FIVEX-567418 format. One record per atom (N, C-alpha, C, O): residue number from 1; residue in one letter; atom name; x, y, z. Coordinates in pm, whole numbers. Atoms other than C-alpha are relative to their C-alpha. Layout:
N
+-----+------+------+--------+--------+--------+
!  nr ! rest ! atom !     xx !     yy !     zz !
+-----+------+------+--------+--------+--------+
! NUM !    A !   CA !      X !      Y !      Z !
...
+-----+------+------+--------+--------+--------+
//
This chain:
111
+-----+------+------+--------+--------+--------+
!  nr ! rest ! atom !     xx !     yy !     zz !
+-----+------+------+--------+--------+--------+
!   1 !    M !    N !     96 !     49 !    -97 !
!   1 !    M !   CA !   3671 !  -2078 !  -1970 !
!   1 !    M !    C !   -135 !    -12 !    -69 !
!   1 !    M !    O !   -183 !     83 !   -132 !
!   2 !    S !    N !    128 !     23 !     66 !
!   2 !    S !   CA !   3346 !  -2230 !  -2093 !
!   2 !    S !    C !   -112 !     72 !     74 !
!   2 !    S !    O !    -95 !    124 !    184 !
!   3 !    S !    N !    115 !    -69 !    -57 !
!   3 !    S !   CA !   3005 !  -2088 !  -2026 !
!   3 !    S !    C !    -45 !    -67 !    129 !
!   3 !    S !    O !    -80 !      1 !    226 !
!   4 !    N !    N !     42 !     71 !   -121 !
!   4 !    N !   CA !   2918 !  -2359 !  -1773 !
!   4 !    N !    C !     95 !     28 !    116 !
!   4 !    N !    O !     51 !     41 !    230 !
!   5 !    A !    N !    -98 !    -29 !   -104 !
!   5 !    A !   CA !   3240 !  -2292 !  -1582 !
!   5 !    A !    C !    -20 !    141 !     56 !
!   5 !    A !    O !     -5 !    164 !    176 !
!   6 !    K !    N !     26 !   -137 !    -45 !
!   6 !    K !   CA !   3159 !  -1921 !  -1568 !
!   6 !    K !    C !   -123 !      4 !     90 !
!   6 !    K !    O !   -124 !     72 !    192 !
!   7 !    H !    N !    122 !      3 !    -82 !
!   7 !    H !   CA !   2811 !  -1993 !  -1435 !
!   7 !    H !    C !     28 !    -65 !    135 !
!   7 !    H !    O !    -23 !    -19 !    238 !
!   8 !    L !    N !    -34 !     67 !   -125 !
!   8 !    L !   CA !   2953 !  -2230 !  -1174 !
!   8 !    L !    C !     81 !     93 !     90 !
!   8 !    L !    O !     56 !    100 !    210 !
!   9 !    A !    N !    -81 !    -94 !    -77 !
!   9 !    A !   CA !   3213 !  -1972 !  -1065 !
!   9 !    A !    C !    -87 !    113 !     56 !
!   9 !    A !    O !    -69 !    153 !    171 !
!  10 !    T !    N !     91 !   -106 !    -45 !
!  10 !    T !   CA !   2941 !  -1704 !  -1043 !
!  10 !    T !    C !    -86 !    -51 !    116 !
!  10 !    T !    O !   -108 !     21 !    213 !
!  11 !    F !    N !     81 !     57 !   -106 !
!  11 !    F !   CA !   2724 !  -1935 !   -832 !
!  11 !    F !    C !     80 !    -14 !    129 !
!  11 !    F !    O !     31 !     18 !    237 !
!  12 !    I !    N !    -85 !     18 !   -119 !
!  12 !    I !   CA !   3013 !  -2016 !   -595 !
!  12 !    I !    C !     31 !    134 !     65 !
!  12 !    I !    O !     25 !    146 !    187 !
!  13 !    L !    N !    -27 !   -133 !    -56 !
!  13 !    L !   CA !   3104 !  -1647 !   -555 !
!  13 !    L !    C !   -125 !     58 !     66 !
!  13 !    L !    O !   -115 !    122 !    171 !
!  14 !    G !    N !    123 !    -50 !    -59 !
!  14 !    G !   CA !   2740 !  -1559 !   -489 !
!  14 !    G !    C !    -32 !    -69 !    132 !
!  14 !    G !    O !    -75 !     -5 !    228 !
!  15 !    A !    N !     23 !     74 !   -124 !
!  15 !    A !   CA !   2708 !  -1832 !   -229 !
!  15 !    A !    C !     96 !     46 !    108 !
!  15 !    A !    O !     57 !     61 !    224 !
!  16 !    A !    N !    -98 !    -47 !    -98 !
!  16 !    A !   CA !   3029 !  -1716 !    -61 !
!  16 !    A !    C !    -39 !    137 !     53 !
!  16 !    A !    O !    -25 !    164 !    172 !
!  17 !    A !    N !     44 !   -133 !    -44 !
!  17 !    A !   CA !   2898 !  -1359 !    -52 !
!  17 !    A !    C !   -120 !    -11 !     93 !
!  17 !    A !    O !   -130 !     64 !    190 !
!  18 !    G !    N !    115 !     21 !    -86 !
!  18 !    G !   CA !   2572 !  -1483 !    100 !
!  18 !    G !    C !     40 !    -49 !    138 !
!  18 !    G !    O !    -15 !     -4 !    239 !
!  19 !    V !    N !    -49 !     51 !   -129 !
!  19 !    V !   CA !   2759 !  -1676 !    372 !
!  19 !    V !    C !     66 !    113 !     79 !
!  19 !    V !    O !     45 !    126 !    199 !
!  20 !    A !    N !    -68 !   -111 !    -68 !
!  20 !    A !   CA !   2975 !  -1370 !    449 !
!  20 !    A !    C !   -101 !    101 !     53 !
!  20 !    A !    O !    -86 !    152 !    164 !
!  21 !    A !    N !    102 !    -96 !    -45 !
!  21 !    A !   CA !   2670 !  -1143 !    469 !
!  21 !    A !    C !    -76 !    -56 !    121 !
!  21 !    A !    O !   -105 !     17 !    215 !
!  22 !    H !    N !     71 !     62 !   -112 !
!  22 !    H !   CA !   2493 !  -1389 !    699 !
!  22 !    H !    C !     85 !      7 !    127 !
!  22 !    H !    O !     34 !     40 !    235 !
!  23 !    K !    N !    -90 !     -5 !   -118 !
!  23 !    K !   CA !   2796 !  -1409 !    931 !
!  23 !    K !    C !      9 !    143 !     54 !
!  23 !    K !    O !      7 !    165 !    175 !
!  24 !    Y !    N !     -9 !   -139 !    -44 !
!  24 !    Y !   CA !   2824 !  -1027 !    936 !
!  24 !    Y !    C !   -127 !     43 !     71 !
!  24 !    Y !    O !   -120 !    109 !    175 !
!  25 !    L !    N !    126 !    -42 !    -60 !
!  25 !    L !   CA !   2455 !   -979 !   1012 !
!  25 !    L !    C !    -26 !    -68 !    134 !
!  25 !    L !    O !   -107 !    -18 !    213 !
!  26 !    Q !    N !     13 !     67 !   -130 !
!  26 !    Q !   CA !   2480 !  -1225 !   1303 !
!  26 !    Q !    C !     89 !     62 !    106 !
!  26 !    Q !    O !     72 !     35 !    225 !
!  27 !    S !    N !    -89 !    -64 !    -96 !
!  27 !    S !   CA !   2755 !  -1015 !   1462 !
!  27 !    S !    C !    -71 !    118 !     66 !
!  27 !    S !    O !   -182 !    155 !     27 !
!  28 !    E !    N !     60 !   -114 !    -71 !
!  28 !    E !   CA !   2690 !   -724 !   1698 !
!  28 !    E !    C !    -16 !    120 !    -93 !
!  28 !    E !    O !   -118 !    189 !    -89 !
!  29 !    E !    N !     10 !   -113 !     95 !
!  29 !    E !   CA !   2765 !   -466 !   1427 !
!  29 !    E !    C !   -112 !    -24 !   -101 !
!  29 !    E !    O !   -184 !     69 !   -137 !
!  30 !    G !    N !    106 !     32 !     95 !
!  30 !    G !   CA !   2533 !   -645 !   1186 !
!  30 !    G !    C !   -138 !     20 !     59 !
!  30 !    G !    O !   -228 !     70 !     -8 !
!  31 !    E !    N !    128 !    -21 !    -65 !
!  31 !    E !   CA !   2250 !   -642 !   1437 !
!  31 !    E !    C !    -31 !    148 !     16 !
!  31 !    E !    O !   -145 !    190 !      3 !
!  32 !    K !    N !     20 !   -145 !     -8 !
!  32 !    K !   CA !   2303 !   -269 !   1491 !
!  32 !    K !    C !    -42 !     56 !   -136 !
!  32 !    K !    O !   -130 !    141 !   -145 !
!  33 !    L !    N !     33 !    -44 !    135 !
!  33 !    L !   CA !   2293 !   -219 !   1114 !
!  33 !    L !    C !   -145 !    -33 !    -32 !
!  33 !    L !    O !   -217 !     51 !    -86 !
!  34 !    L !    N !    139 !     38 !     26 !
!  34 !    L !   CA !   1965 !   -412 !   1088 !
!  34 !    L !    C !    -99 !     86 !     78 !
!  34 !    L !    O !   -202 !    127 !     24 !
!  35 !    E !    N !     88 !    -85 !    -81 !
!  35 !    E !   CA !   1809 !   -213 !   1374 !
!  35 !    E !    C !     -8 !    141 !    -59 !
!  35 !    E !    O !   -115 !    201 !    -64 !
!  36 !    D !    N !     -4 !   -133 !     61 !
!  36 !    D !   CA !   1919 !    113 !   1209 !
!  36 !    D !    C !    -84 !      3 !   -128 !
!  36 !    D !    O !   -159 !     97 !   -152 !
!  37 !    L !    N !     78 !      7 !    123 !
!  37 !    L !   CA !   1772 !      4 !    876 !
!  37 !    L !    C !   -150 !    -10 !     29 !
!  37 !    L !    O !   -231 !     53 !    -39 !
!  38 !    K !    N !    142 !     12 !    -37 !
!  38 !    K !   CA !   1444 !    -96 !   1043 !
!  38 !    K !    C !    -57 !    133 !     47 !
!  38 !    K !    O !   -169 !    169 !     11 !
!  39 !    S !    N !     52 !   -128 !    -50 !
!  39 !    S !   CA !   1412 !    240 !   1220 !
!  39 !    S !    C !    -12 !    101 !   -114 !
!  39 !    S !    O !   -109 !    178 !   -119 !
!  40 !    K !    N !      9 !    -91 !    115 !
!  40 !    K !   CA !   1488 !    432 !    899 !
!  40 !    K !    C !   -119 !    -36 !    -89 !
!  40 !    K !    O !   -187 !     52 !   -140 !
!  41 !    A !    N !    114 !     43 !     81 !
!  41 !    A !   CA !   1232 !    223 !    710 !
!  41 !    A !    C !   -132 !     42 !     65 !
!  41 !    A !    O !   -223 !     86 !     -4 !
!  42 !    N !    N !    122 !    -43 !    -70 !
!  42 !    N !   CA !    968 !    294 !    976 !
!  42 !    N !    C !    -20 !    150 !    -10 !
!  42 !    N !    O !   -133 !    197 !    -25 !
!  43 !    N !    N !     11 !   -146 !     15 !
!  43 !    N !   CA !   1047 !    667 !    960 !
!  43 !    N !    C !    -49 !     37 !   -139 !
!  43 !    N !    O !   -134 !    124 !   -154 !
!  44 !    L !    N !     44 !    -27 !    137 !
!  44 !    L !   CA !   1007 !    664 !    581 !
!  44 !    L !    C !   -147 !    -37 !    -18 !
!  44 !    L !    O !   -222 !     34 !    -85 !
!  45 !    K !    N !    140 !     42 !      9 !
!  45 !    K !   CA !    678 !    475 !    615 !
!  45 !    K !    C !    -90 !    105 !     64 !
!  45 !    K !    O !   -194 !    140 !      9 !
!  46 !    T !    N !     79 !   -102 !    -70 !
!  46 !    T !   CA !    549 !    731 !    866 !
!  46 !    T !    C !     -8 !    128 !    -83 !
!  46 !    T !    O !   -115 !    188 !    -95 !
!  47 !    D !    N !     -1 !   -120 !     84 !
!  47 !    D !   CA !    655 !   1020 !    641 !
!  47 !    D !    C !    -91 !    -17 !   -122 !
!  47 !    D !    O !   -164 !     74 !   -160 !
!  48 !    A !    N !     82 !     25 !    119 !
!  48 !    A !   CA !    487 !    860 !    339 !
!  48 !    A !    C !   -149 !      2 !     36 !
!  48 !    A !    O !   -230 !     57 !    -38 !
!  49 !    E !    N !    140 !     -2 !    -41 !
!  49 !    E !   CA !    163 !    805 !    530 !
!  49 !    E !    C !    -47 !    142 !     29 !
!  49 !    E !    O !   -161 !    178 !     -1 !
!  50 !    G !    N !     34 !   -140 !    -26 !
!  50 !    G !   CA !    170 !   1169 !    645 !
!  50 !    G !    C !    -18 !     78 !   -129 !
!  50 !    G !    O !   -106 !    163 !   -140 !
!  51 !    A !    N !     11 !    -69 !    129 !
!  51 !    A !   CA !    225 !   1285 !    288 !
!  51 !    A !    C !   -130 !    -36 !    -70 !
!  51 !    A !    O !   -192 !     48 !   -135 !
!  52 !    I !    N !    127 !     42 !     62 !
!  52 !    I !   CA !    -73 !   1082 !    170 !
!  52 !    I !    C !   -117 !     72 !     65 !
!  52 !    I !    O !   -211 !    112 !     -3 !
!  53 !    D !    N !    108 !    -70 !    -71 !
!  53 !    D !   CA !   -291 !   1241 !    436 !
!  53 !    D !    C !     -7 !    147 !    -38 !
!  53 !    D !    O !   -115 !    206 !    -43 !
!  54 !    K !    N !     -5 !   -144 !     31 !
!  54 !    K !   CA !   -177 !   1592 !    341 !
!  54 !    K !    C !    -23 !     30 !   -148 !
!  54 !    K !    O !    -44 !    146 !   -184 !
!  55 !    A !    N !      9 !    -23 !    145 !
!  55 !    A !   CA !   -205 !   1545 !    -37 !
!  55 !    A !    C !   -127 !     72 !    -43 !
!  55 !    A !    O !   -117 !    168 !   -120 !
!  56 !    P !    N !    120 !    -73 !     46 !
!  56 !    P !   CA !   -571 !   1651 !    -80 !
!  56 !    P !    C !      3 !    148 !     37 !
!  56 !    P !    O !    -37 !    233 !    -43 !
!  57 !    E !    N !     -9 !   -140 !    -41 !
!  57 !    E !   CA !   -513 !   1971 !    120 !
!  57 !    E !    C !     98 !     76 !    -89 !
!  57 !    E !    O !     73 !    189 !   -128 !
!  58 !    Y !    N !   -103 !    -63 !     82 !
!  58 !    Y !   CA !   -199 !   2045 !    -81 !
!  58 !    Y !    C !    -54 !     31 !   -139 !
!  58 !    Y !    O !    -32 !    140 !   -192 !
!  59 !    F !    N !     51 !    -22 !    136 !
!  59 !    F !   CA !   -375 !   2002 !   -416 !
!  59 !    F !    C !   -113 !    103 !     -2 !
!  59 !    F !    O !   -126 !    177 !    -99 !
!  60 !    D !    N !    102 !   -104 !     -7 !
!  60 !    D !   CA !   -671 !   2214 !   -306 !
!  60 !    D !    C !     64 !    139 !      9 !
!  60 !    D !    O !     21 !    233 !    -57 !
!  61 !    E !    N !    -70 !   -128 !    -12 !
!  61 !    E !   CA !   -433 !   2491 !   -202 !
!  61 !    E !    C !     68 !     38 !   -131 !
!  61 !    E !    O !     65 !    154 !   -172 !
!  62 !    L !    N !    -66 !    -25 !    129 !
!  62 !    L !   CA !   -239 !   2455 !   -527 !
!  62 !    L !    C !   -101 !     47 !   -104 !
!  62 !    L !    O !    -73 !    137 !   -183 !
!  63 !    K !    N !    105 !    -38 !     95 !
!  63 !    K !   CA !   -562 !   2478 !   -725 !
!  63 !    K !    C !    -46 !    144 !     23 !
!  63 !    K !    O !    -58 !    222 !    -72 !
!  64 !    S !    N !     52 !   -134 !    -28 !
!  64 !    S !   CA !   -685 !   2791 !   -548 !
!  64 !    S !    C !    107 !    106 !    -26 !
!  64 !    S !    O !     78 !    210 !    -86 !
!  65 !    K !    N !   -106 !    -99 !     25 !
!  65 !    K !   CA !   -349 !   2970 !   -555 !
!  65 !    K !    C !     33 !     11 !   -147 !
!  65 !    K !    O !     62 !    120 !   -197 !
!  66 !    G !    N !    -27 !     -4 !    144 !
!  66 !    G !   CA !   -292 !   2871 !   -917 !
!  66 !    G !    C !   -105 !     78 !    -75 !
!  66 !    G !    O !    -74 !    153 !   -167 !
!  67 !    T !    N !    109 !    -75 !     64 !
!  67 !    T !   CA !   -631 !   3006 !  -1015 !
!  67 !    T !    C !     16 !    149 !     25 !
!  67 !    T !    O !     -1 !    230 !    -66 !
!  68 !    E !    N !    -21 !   -141 !    -32 !
!  68 !    E !   CA !   -561 !   3334 !   -835 !
!  68 !    E !    C !    115 !     59 !    -80 !
!  68 !    E !    O !    102 !    168 !   -136 !
!  69 !    K !    N !   -117 !    -49 !     76 !
!  69 !    K !   CA !   -218 !   3371 !   -997 !
!  69 !    K !    C !    -34 !     16 !   -146 !
!  69 !    K !    O !      3 !    115 !   -209 !
!  70 !    L !    N !     36 !     -8 !    140 !
!  70 !    L !   CA !   -360 !   3296 !  -1339 !
!  70 !    L !    C !    -91 !    119 !    -27 !
!  70 !    L !    O !    -74 !    190 !   -126 !
!  71 !    K !    N !     92 !   -114 !     19 !
!  71 !    K !   CA !   -640 !   3551 !  -1295 !
!  71 !    K !    C !     73 !    133 !     17 !
!  71 !    K !    O !     41 !    230 !    -53 !
!  72 !    N !    N !    -76 !   -124 !    -19 !
!  72 !    N !   CA !   -395 !   3814 !  -1168 !
!  72 !    N !    C !     96 !     26 !   -115 !
!  72 !    N !    O !    111 !    140 !   -159 !
!  73 !    S !    N !    -99 !    -17 !    107 !
!  73 !    S !   CA !   -134 !   3753 !  -1438 !
!  73 !    S !    C !    -64 !     17 !   -136 !
!  73 !    S !    O !    -18 !     97 !   -217 !
!  74 !    F !    N !     67 !     -5 !    129 !
!  74 !    F !   CA !   -373 !   3700 !  -1729 !
!  74 !    F !    C !   -149 !     21 !     23 !
!  74 !    F !    O !   -226 !    -75 !     22 !
!  75 !    P !    N !    141 !    -25 !    -35 !
!  75 !    P !   CA !   -705 !   3871 !  -1649 !
!  75 !    P !    C !    -99 !    -42 !   -108 !
!  75 !    P !    O !   -214 !    -73 !    -77 !
!  76 !    D !    N !     93 !     36 !    107 !
!  76 !    D !   CA !   -856 !   3793 !  -1989 !
!  76 !    D !    C !      9 !   -148 !    -39 !
!  76 !    D !    O !    -54 !   -189 !   -136 !
!  77 !    A !    N !    -17 !    142 !     34 !
!  77 !    A !   CA !   -753 !   3424 !  -1988 !
!  77 !    A !    C !   -131 !    -77 !     15 !
!  77 !    A !    O !   -161 !   -163 !    -68 !
!  78 !    E !    N !    126 !     73 !    -21 !
!  78 !    E !   CA !  -1088 !   3303 !  -1850 !
!  78 !    E !    C !    -95 !     23 !   -117 !
!  78 !    E !    O !   -156 !    -72 !   -167 !
!  79 !    G !    N !     86 !    -30 !    115 !
!  79 !    G !   CA !  -1280 !   3479 !  -2126 !
!  79 !    G !    C !     50 !    -68 !   -126 !
!  79 !    G !    O !    -29 !   -119 !   -205 !
!  80 !    F !    N !    -59 !     64 !    117 !
!  80 !    F !   CA !  -1040 !   3347 !  -2388 !
!  80 !    F !    C !    -33 !   -149 !     -3 !
!  80 !    F !    O !    -74 !   -202 !   -106 !
!  81 !    F !    N !     27 !    143 !     -4 !
!  81 !    F !   CA !  -1082 !   2988 !  -2272 !
!  81 !    F !    C !   -149 !    -31 !    -16 !
!  81 !    F !    O !   -185 !   -133 !    -75 !
!  82 !    K !    N !    143 !     21 !     17 !
!  82 !    K !   CA !  -1459 !   3023 !  -2251 !
!  82 !    K !    C !    -39 !     14 !   -147 !
!  82 !    K !    O !   -119 !    -65 !   -198 !
!  83 !    E !    N !     28 !    -17 !    142 !
!  83 !    E !   CA !  -1471 !   3155 !  -2610 !
!  83 !    E !    C !     53 !   -118 !    -80 !
!  83 !    E !    O !    -13 !   -167 !   -172 !
!  84 !    L !    N !    -60 !    114 !     70 !
!  84 !    L !   CA !  -1238 !   2880 !  -2726 !
!  84 !    L !    C !    -85 !   -125 !     18 !
!  84 !    L !    O !   -107 !   -200 !    -76 !
!  85 !    Y !    N !     85 !    116 !    -28 !
!  85 !    Y !   CA !  -1454 !   2617 !  -2558 !
!  85 !    Y !    C !   -132 !     11 !    -76 !
!  85 !    Y !    O !   -181 !    -88 !   -132 !
!  86 !    A !    N !    127 !    -20 !     71 !
!  86 !    A !   CA !  -1770 !   2767 !  -2707 !
!  86 !    A !    C !     17 !    -28 !   -149 !
!  86 !    A !    O !    -69 !    -90 !   -211 !
!  87 !    K !    N !    -26 !     26 !    142 !
!  87 !    K !   CA !  -1617 !   2759 !  -3055 !
!  87 !    K !    C !     18 !   -149 !    -24 !
!  87 !    K !    O !    -32 !   -202 !   -123 !
!  88 !    F !    N !    -25 !    142 !     15 !
!  88 !    F !   CA !  -1503 !   2402 !  -3005 !
!  88 !    F !    C !   -129 !    -80 !      9 !
!  88 !    F !    O !   -154 !   -166 !    -74 !
!  89 !    V !    N !    126 !     70 !    -18 !
!  89 !    V !   CA !  -1839 !   2281 !  -2877 !
!  89 !    V !    C !    -98 !     41 !   -109 !
!  89 !    V !    O !   -174 !    -43 !   -158 !
!  90 !    G !    N !     90 !    -47 !    104 !
!  90 !    G !   CA !  -2025 !   2494 !  -3130 !
!  90 !    G !    C !     25 !    -69 !   -132 !
!  90 !    G !    O !    -70 !   -103 !   -201 !
!  91 !    N !    N !    -31 !     69 !    125 !
!  91 !    N !   CA !  -1843 !   2335 !  -3424 !
!  91 !    N !    C !    -47 !   -144 !      2 !
!  91 !    N !    O !    -89 !   -196 !   -101 !
!  92 !    K !    N !     43 !    140 !     -7 !
!  92 !    K !   CA !  -1926 !   1987 !  -3301 !
!  92 !    K !    C !   -151 !    -10 !    -12 !
!  92 !    K !    O !   -203 !   -106 !    -70 !
!  93 !    E !    N !    146 !      5 !      5 !
!  93 !    E !   CA !  -2293 !   2068 !  -3263 !
!  93 !    E !    C !    -54 !     41 !   -136 !
!  93 !    E !    O !   -152 !    -17 !   -184 !
!  94 !    D !    N !     52 !    -53 !    125 !
!  94 !    D !   CA !  -2336 !   2262 !  -3589 !
!  94 !    D !    C !     19 !    -96 !   -117 !
!  94 !    D !    O !    -76 !   -122 !   -191 !
!  95 !    E !    N !    -25 !     86 !    114 !
!  95 !    E !   CA !  -2173 !   2029 !  -3836 !
!  95 !    E !    C !     71 !   -127 !     45 !
!  95 !    E !    O !    171 !   -121 !    118 !
!  96 !    P !    N !    -66 !    125 !    -40 !
!  96 !    P !   CA !  -2087 !   1663 !  -3793 !
!  96 !    P !    C !    135 !    -14 !    -69 !
!  96 !    P !    O !    151 !     22 !   -186 !
!  97 !    V !    N !   -135 !     17 !     53 !
!  97 !    V !   CA !  -1722 !   1582 !  -3843 !
!  97 !    V !    C !     15 !   -144 !    -44 !
!  97 !    V !    O !     -8 !   -236 !     34 !
!  98 !    T !    N !    -24 !    135 !     51 !
!  98 !    T !   CA !  -1645 !   1286 !  -4063 !
!  98 !    T !    C !    150 !    -16 !    -19 !
!  98 !    T !    O !    222 !     81 !    -42 !
!  99 !    A !    N !   -143 !     28 !     13 !
!  99 !    A !   CA !  -1307 !   1120 !  -4085 !
!  99 !    A !    C !     39 !      4 !   -146 !
!  99 !    A !    O !     -1 !    -81 !   -226 !
! 100 !    T !    N !    -58 !    -12 !    134 !
! 100 !    T !   CA !  -1132 !   1235 !  -4399 !
! 100 !    T !    C !    149 !     14 !     16 !
! 100 !    T !    O !    197 !     47 !    124 !
! 101 !    P !    N !   -147 !    -12 !    -13 !
! 101 !    P !   CA !   -762 !   1238 !  -4475 !
! 101 !    P !    C !     44 !    139 !     44 !
! 101 !    P !    O !    151 !    153 !    103 !
! 102 !    E !    N !    -40 !   -135 !    -36 !
! 102 !    E !   CA !   -758 !   1616 !  -4423 !
! 102 !    E !    C !    -13 !     26 !    150 !
! 102 !    E !    O !     70 !     97 !    207 !
! 103 !    N !    N !     20 !    -30 !   -141 !
! 103 !    N !   CA !   -893 !   1614 !  -4066 !
! 103 !    N !    C !     26 !   -119 !     92 !
! 103 !    N !    O !     -8 !   -113 !    211 !
! 104 !    T !    N !    -35 !    114 !    -84 !
! 104 !    T !   CA !   -774 !   1275 !  -3940 !
! 104 !    T !    C !    127 !     33 !     77 !
! 104 !    T !    O !    229 !     65 !     16 !
! 105 !    P !    N !   -121 !    -33 !    -77 !
! 105 !    P !   CA !   -530 !   1332 !  -3654 !
! 105 !    P !    C !    109 !   -105 !    -21 !
! 105 !    P !    O !     82 !   -224 !    -33 !
! 106 !    I !    N !   -116 !     88 !     15 !
! 106 !    I !   CA !   -184 !   1187 !  -3694 !
! 106 !    I !    C !     58 !    -23 !    138 !
! 106 !    I !    O !     97 !     73 !    204 !
! 107 !    P !    N !    -52 !     26 !   -134 !
! 107 !    P !   CA !    -68 !   1013 !  -3377 !
! 107 !    P !    C !    149 !     32 !      9 !
! 107 !    P !    O !    224 !     18 !    -88 !
! 108 !    D !    N !   -142 !    -26 !    -23 !
! 108 !    D !   CA !    263 !   1113 !  -3225 !
! 108 !    D !    C !     76 !   -131 !      4 !
! 108 !    D !    O !     27 !   -228 !     61 !
! 109 !    P !    N !    -77 !    125 !     -6 !
! 109 !    P !   CA !    535 !    853 !  -3275 !
! 109 !    P !    C !     51 !    -26 !    142 !
! 109 !    P !    O !     83 !     66 !    216 !
! 110 !    I !    N !    -52 !     39 !   -133 !
! 110 !    I !   CA !    643 !    663 !  -2966 !
! 110 !    I !    C !    151 !     -5 !    -10 !
! 110 !    I !    O !    208 !    -73 !    -96 !
! 111 !    S !    N !   -146 !      1 !      7 !
! 111 !    S !   CA !   1004 !    729 !  -2893 !
! 111 !    S !    C !     58 !    -75 !    117 !
! 111 !    S !    O !    180 !    -87 !    129 !
+-----+------+------+--------+--------+--------+
//
């Protein structure tokens, strides 16, 4: 079977499937299916809109609880990060960094 014949057969089968789907959707069962799909889509839309409204509150709560857990689990973490930041900022202010082969960052390969 040549390539053109395969494409023609695929087109005919697709058209037949489209006609069958149209006939099914015009039946009583098809109309029930469409109504069911519409109601489920509206429910999902409502849930998504509710999630968008609740997102800022959720992230604020996550931030505060995460901070508390971190402070309880690692009490010296805040001091460590402050010292690390001070060292990082201090090195940039004290001596200018020039691009040399020794300190040029190597990008991660894209996989």
